[in-house]
C-alpha positions, 0 to 999 in steps of 0.5 A, spaced: 485 712 769 492 713 766 498 707 765 501 710 771 495 709 776 496 701 773 503 701 775 505 700 768 509 706 766 515 705 762 520 701 766 515 698 771 513 691 772 506 689 771 501 690 778 501 684 783 495 681 783 491 682 790 493 677 795 487 674 799 487 670 805 483 663 806 481 664 813 477 658 813 483 654 811 488 658 816 483 656 822 482 649 820 490 647 819 492 650 826 494 645 831 488 647 836 481 646 836 477 653 835 470 654 836 464 659 837 458 658 842 452 662 843 451 664 850 444 666 852 443 668 859 448 665 864 453 660 862 449 654 866 444 655 861 442 657 853 449 655 851 449 653 844 455 651 839 455 654 832 462 652 830 467 647 832 473 646 827 475 639 824 481 638 828 477 636 834 476 629 831 483 628 830 485 630 837 478 628 841 475 623 836 469 626 836 466 630 830 464 637 829 457 634 828 457 631 834 458 637 838 453 641 834 448 636 836 449 635 843 450 642 847 452 639 853 458 634 850 463 639 852 461 638 859 460 631 859 467 630 857 470 634 862 474 630 868 469 631 874 474 634 878 475 640 873 467 641 872 466 646 878 473 650 876 471 651 869 464 652 870 466 658 875 471 661 870 465 661 865 460 665 870 466 670 872 467 671 864 459 672 863 459 677 869 465 681 868 465 680 860 473 679 861 476 673 856 475 666 859 481 662 861 481 655 864 486 649 864 482 642 864 482 635 862 477 632 857 476 624 856 477 622 848 473 617 845 478 612 846 479 613 853 485 617 853 485 623 858 487 630 855 489 636 858 487 643 854 488 650 855 482 654 853 482 661 851 476 665 849 473 672 848 466 674 849 462 679 844 456 682 845 450 678 841 444 682 843 438 681 847 443 680 853 446 674 850 454 673 848 458 670 843 464 666 845 470 665 840 475 660 843 481 656 841 483 650 845 490 647 845 492 640 847 497 641 853 497 634 855 505 633 853 506 639 857 502 637 863 505 630 863 512 633 863 510 638 869 508 632 873 514 628 871 518 634 874 514 635 880 515 627 881 522 627 880 523 633 885 519 630 890 523 624 890 530 627 890 527 632 896 525 626 900 532 623 899 536 629 900 531 631 907 532 624 910 539 623 909 544 623 915 548 629 913 547 636 912 546 638 904 547 645 902 547 649 896 551 656 897 553 662 893 560 662 890 562 668 895 568 667 900 563 667 906 559 661 903 552 665 903 547 660 903 541 658 898 539 652 901 540 647 907 537 641 908 533 640 915 538 635 918 542 641 920 537 643 925 538 636 928 545 636 928 547 643 929 540 646 932 540 651 926 534 650 921 534 652 914 531 658 915 536 660 920 541 659 914 537 663 909 536 669 914 544 670 916 549 670 910 554 669 915 552 664 920 557 659 917 563 663 919 560 665 925 559 658 928 566 655 925 571 653 931 576 659 932 582 654 931 579 652 924 576 658 922 582 661 918 584 654 914 576 653 913 575 660 910 582 660 906 580 653 903 573 656 901 576 662 897 580 657 893 574 653 892 570 659 889 576 662 885 579 656 882 572 652 882 576 646 885 572 641 889 572 643 897 574 638 902 575 640 909 575 637 916 573 642 921 569 643 927 563 647 928 560 650 934 552 648 935 547 652 938 547 649 944 555 649 945 557 642 943 563 642 938 561 638 932 566 635 927 564 635 920 567 633 913 565 638 908 565 636 901 563 641 895 563 642 888 562 648 883 556 646 879 556 650 872 551 651 866 551 648 859 556 654 857 561 652 863 559 658 867 559 657 874 552 657 878 553 655 885 557 650 890 553 644 892 555 639 898 554 636 904 557 636 911 558 629 914 558 628 922 565 625 924 565 627 931 565 620 934 570 618 929 574 624 931 573 623 938 575 616 938 582 618 934 583 623 939 582 618 945 587 613 941 592 619 940 592 620 948 592 613 950 598 612 945 601 618 948 600 616 955 603 609 953 610 613 950 610 617 956 610 611 961 615 607 956 620 613 957 619 613 964 621 606 965 627 606 960 630 611 965 628 607 971 
């Protein structure tokens, strides 16, 4: 072979040494548990673990040797409520020869309950058996965050849906197209959350004719300027009742300052308004009587 073949012709540097990959180091350093199993027959029988990476000790507190010595240790450590689900996924994978996927909980040696996402590919092993190669990711932090977010959502939903006010989220358009309306709307106005979602023009339709132009002009200004919306006007309920409301809303922005939607609430001030009108009428009648008395 010539010097050119060796990459040492004049002007060329020495040939780079061949690079090799230490796959064992790679597998045993990633932040996950890798494993291989022999499955002979069905998933319920003949399962034998042939390799477990050392990360299992750090994550679960059990050594690879313990898993190799006890083929049932995986199942013993799974949360009882998840065992049937995982077994069903194993059987499906065995029958279809499709990749296995499951999320489940396992008990660590110290009693902690951990969540895992387990993914495995299935390779034909011969004589009807299968060879599984899998990886388990600890997703406990992710699951806890999901549970905390769900719990917070339940708390806020309960709060919003029990308030004596109509809470809403609208798109930033001139007719205040609805995204969400709390259930109190049905009690106050006779229109359900579904009614609001089904008809983008419902708010405009039930505005009292004498208040419509003013309320809509304020809505346009709210959308165009992003300034808070604060109006008192009348709505016509489904049964024909006139309901006075105070409507207050703000524009919500994302982290970059982009306006996303308008959120606000309607307070029923009908009793207050009726009392004010009754007082005004009484005062007007008193002024008229006083005027007539002064002319007598």
